[in-house]
N, C-alpha and C positions, 0 to 999 in steps of 0.2 A: 441544763437541769438533768441530773442522772435519771435513768430509767430504773423502775423497781421491778425485779423479776421474782414473783411469788411462786414457789413450787410446793405442791402437796407431797406428802410422803407416799401414801397409799395410791398406787396406780401411776405415779409419776417417778418418784425417786426409787420406789420399790414396787415390785409387782404385787397385785392384790392376791391375797392368800386366804383360805377359809378362816384361819385363826390369826388375828392381828399380831399375836406374840410370836408367830412363825415368820414374820416379814423380815427380809434382809435387803439391804440396799443393793440396787442393780450394779454389777461390776462396771467400773469407770465413772460412777457418779461422783465419788469423792474427788477424783482427778478433775472432772469437769467443774465442780463447785470451786475447787482451789484455783483453777485457771480463771474463772469469772471474778473471784475475789481480788485478783491482781489488777482489775480494771474498774476500781471503785469510782473513777472519775466519769465513767460512762454508765455504770449499772451497779445497783445494790441488789443483793440476793437475799431473800428471806424464805425460811421454811414456814409454810402455813399449814395447819393441820387441826383436825377435830380431835386428835389424840391429846392426852394429858401431857403436861411437861414431864412428869415422871416417866411416862411411856416413851416419850421422844428421847429422853436422856440415855436410853440404852443403845441408841444409834450414835456412831461416832461421826460427827460432821467436822470436816477440816476447816 
């Protein structure tokens, strides 16, 4: 059975900043998510957030 890896945006994929709209993904995050996605037989990756879908859409996830 595959493992589920749930990652939050704020404080995990991007540093916490005073204004949520200023957040940017940490360098290397997209490469790491892409690498994990090639191992779907072992783990599934999900972005879990309290942000709205509209707000999350401004980030580019590979």
